[in-house]
Each structure stands twice: as C-alpha cells, then as structure tokens.
N, C-alpha and C positions, 0 to 999 in steps of 0.2 A: 424319512422324518428322519435319519443317521446321515445319508445321500446332504439336507437340506441343513443338518449341522456342520455338517464338513464344508459345504458352500461357503453358508456365512462364513466360515473361521479365515477361510479362506482372503476371503474380502475384506476380516477384518471388523464385521459382525457381528452387531448381537444377532440370536434369532429370530428375535421382538422385530429386530430395523431388516432387516430381510423379506421378512414376514409387511409389517408392515406402507417398504417400497415397490413388492408385491401387487398390494392392497389397492395400491398411489395411481397406481400402471392400469390398473384393471376398469379402475373408475373416472380417472382421465381421458380414456382413450373410446370413442364409440364402436359399440359391437360392428363389425364383417355388411354388411350388407346381402346378403344370401346370394348367388347368383344361377340366373334359371339356369334346367339345361331345360333344355326342348327333345321333345323323341327323333328320332333319325326315320324320314321321308323315303319310302319307298318307290321306289322307281319302275317297277315288277308293269307287268300289263300280261292281262288278259283278260278271261274271262269264265265265262263257268264252263264249265265241259260240256262237248255235242256230244246232246242228249238228254240233255241238263232243266227239267222245268221244277224250279222254283216254286209254282205254283199249285206238283204234285208231289206232295208227301212220300205217297208211295214210288213213285222216281229218286223223289231220295235215297228216300232207304232201301234200296236195289240202292241202290249204287257205292254207300259205303257198306253195305253186306261183300260184296263185290272186291272192294277194296278191300277191309280185314279179310276176305277168301285168298289171296295174291298174296296176303303177308302172312299169311297161318299157315304157307306150302312151305 
C-alpha cells in the first residue's frame, strides 16, 4: 500500500486515480490466451528385457525381485 501511495505521488495523482487507471486497463485488455505446452516425446527404443513375458506374472515378479536385490547390494 505504501508503494502504491509513493507511485501515485511520483506520478502526481491520487491513490484513487491510480487504482481507477489500473482497473480500466484490466477491463479493457482481453486476458492472454494460455499457451499449450506439449510433453516431450521420447525417442527411446527397445522393448522388454530378454526373457520377460508380460503374460507370465511370476516371471515379472521374479525380474522385479532380482532388480531389487541388485539395488540392495
């Protein structure tokens, strides 16, 4: 609030005039259109690890257990 009062005094206007000018500007200008941000596209290639069958849940669990054991070493 102090900064607004200082700005108004610097411009030789009252605080009310400064607020009115800001409101007029906001009402007059249309809001900016949001820019669409697309996620990055992966260029990775590959596939499943050798010996992994997505239809065999036991094999998936075993592969996960092996990976967890390697990380714990």
